[in-house]
N, C-alpha and C positions, 0 to 999 in steps of 0.2 A: 298265127303263132310264129315267133321268131325262129329262124333257122338255128341249128346247132353252132354254125360258124359265127353267127351274129352274137349268140350267147356267150360263146368262147371269147370273142372280141371284147365284149363288155367286161367279162371276168378279168381278162388280161389288163384292160385299161384301169379297172378298179385297183388291181394288185399294184400297178405301177404307181397309181395316184397315191395309195397308202405309204408306199416305199418312199416317194418324193416328199410326202408330208413329214414322215419320220426324219429323213435326212435333213430337212429344213430346219428342224429343232436345233437350238443351240445347246451344245454340250457344256456341263459344268466346267469351270476353268481347269480343274485338276485333271480332267480327261481330254481336254481340247487338243493337246499335241499328239494323242494316240488314237482316238476314236472319232467317227462321225456317227451320231445317232442313227440307229436303224440299219447301218451299213456292216455287213458281216465281213470278218477278217479270219483268215486261216491262222491256226496256232499249232503248237505241239507241246506236250509235257516233256521236260528235259531234266537231266541231271548233269552235274559238272564232275568230270573225271580226269585226274592226272594220270600220266604214264604209270604203268605197273611198277617200274623201277623204283618209284618213290617209296614204296612200302618198306624197303630195307631201312631207309633213314627213319620213317615213322616208328618202326619197331625199336630202333635204338633210342629215340626220344621217349617212348612209352616206358622203356626199361629204366631210363634215367629218372623218369617222373616217379615210378614206383619206388626207387631207391631212396628218393627224398621228397616225399609227397608235399610236405609243409612248404619247402623252399619253392617247389614247382607251382604250387597254388598261389603263393605270393607273387612269384615272377609273372605269371600269367595275367594277374590283375592289371598290370600297367600296360599290356598289349592291346592294341585295337581288336575287336572281335572279328573273327573270319580271315584275319591276315597272319602269315607265319610269324612266329615268335622271333624277336631280335636274337642275333647270335649270343651265346653265352657258353663258357666251357662246360658248364654243369648240364647242358642239354644232351650230352653224350656223343656229340658230333665234333669232328676236327673242323677247322676253318674251311678246309678244301671240300669236306663232305657236305658242310652247310651250304657252300656256294653251288654245289651240284644239285642239292635238294631244291634250292630256290630256281634253278634252271628248269628242273622237272616240274615244279609247281607252275611255273610261267607257261609250261607247255600244256596245261590242262585244257579240256575242250567241253563244249555242250555237246551231250549225247542224247538224241531223241529216244524216249522209251518206246518199246514195241507197242503197237496200237495206241500210241499217245497222241495221234492227230485229232484236232477239234476245231470248232468254230466259235468265235467270240463275237458278241453284238451288243453295244451299249444301247439300253432301252430305258425310256421313261415309263414309270408305273402309273396307274390310275390315280394314285394318291400324291403324285408329284415327286416321289422318290425315284432314285435311279438304281439300275442293276446292270451288271455285266453278265448277260446270259451266255452260258457255256455249255456246249453239247460235247458229249463224249466224256473222258475223264475230267474231273473237276466240276462236274454238275452241281455239287454242293455250294459252289460260290454264287450260283444264281439266287440262293436264299438270303444272300447278304445284301442289304439295301443301303444306298448312300443317300444321306440327307444333305443337299447342297447348302441349305440355309444354316445349319449347324455344323457343317463340314465334319460329319461323323459317319461311320459305318455301323449298322446295327445287325447283329447275328443272334442266334439262339443263346449265346453265352452273355450277350449284353452289348455294350456300346464301345466301339473302338474309336479313340480320339486321336486327332492329328498330333503327330510328334515332329521332331526336326526333320527337314528334308533330307534325302539321301544324296550324297556326293561321294560315292564309294571309290576307294583307292584301286589302282589297276591290279594290285595283288589281293583284293578281297575275293571271296569265294566265287563271285559272279563276274569279277573283273571290274573295269571302270564303267560305272553307270550312275545316272541321276534319276531322281524320282521323288514321289510323295509317299509317306507312310502313316498308318494309323495303328494304334495299339490299345489292347485291353489287358489289365492285370488285376485279377481280384483274388482275395483269399477268404476263406470261411473255415469252418470247423472240419470240413472234409479234405481241404488241401488248397492248392493254388492253380488257377487257370490263367494262361497267357495266349492271347490271340493277336496275330499281326496280319495286316494285309498292305501291300505296296504295289504301285504302278509306276512305270518309268520306262527308261529306254537306254540302250547301250550307248556308250560315249561316242561311238562312230556313227550312231543313228541308224544302224542296219536292222535292228529289231526292237520291239517293245517287249517289256517284261511285266508279267503279273505274278507276284510272289505271295503265297499265303502259308501261315503255319498256325496250328492249334496244339497246345500242350496242356495236359492235365497231370499234376503231380499230387499224390496223396499227402496227408498231414505227417506221414512217417517217412516221406522222401521218396516213395516208390513211383515210378513213372507209370501212370495209368494209360495215357494216350498221348501220342506224338505223331502228327501228320504234317508233312511239308509238301508243298506244290509249287514247282517252278514252271510257268508257262511262258514260252517265247512266242511272239506273234508278229505278223506282217504289220509294220507301222504305217499309220496314215500318212500320205505324201501331200504336202501343200502345193 
């Protein structure tokens, strides 16, 4: 009978062997800059928060928007999403206030959520599809599979197709970052479902980002469900 030490050694070797085999697999191109298959990386769920002082200016803009909602809706259409609106007298801010608002916006920071630590690992499934296994908050992302041949993500809602690559401005909500994005948008008698997933990295290469959002709006315009998730993770080093 083999000793406990020998059995333990064999078990350890088998574990290392499986890990080596997993890491030897080649990740799909869309993940290659961020993950090594089978290798766990640390991450955390974060939110982006500007300084509290910015609320004074936000309140003024909201007041101006309520005073002339048609103009505000039309003016907002021409702006890039997630970036502060260009200055206009009708925003309710003086030029000096607007400049101060931008300074406060530029001072926004990523804040980790309490108990938001997690582990991410890229894995190939038995059917040849890929998934990003997430432990902790965001475990629902594990159920979303990536098909490398068709370059789509599939979820319970349907199929998210590849859209234009991300090259975000430094004043976008997450700052300057680049990445790949997939999107689903479908409408039926009950309403509209929108689902997005994106993976990328900050412009300075300090962290990777995994961003997910699922929205459901009823046919009457009522928001039924809206979940957003921003995961910042340790990026693979070459």
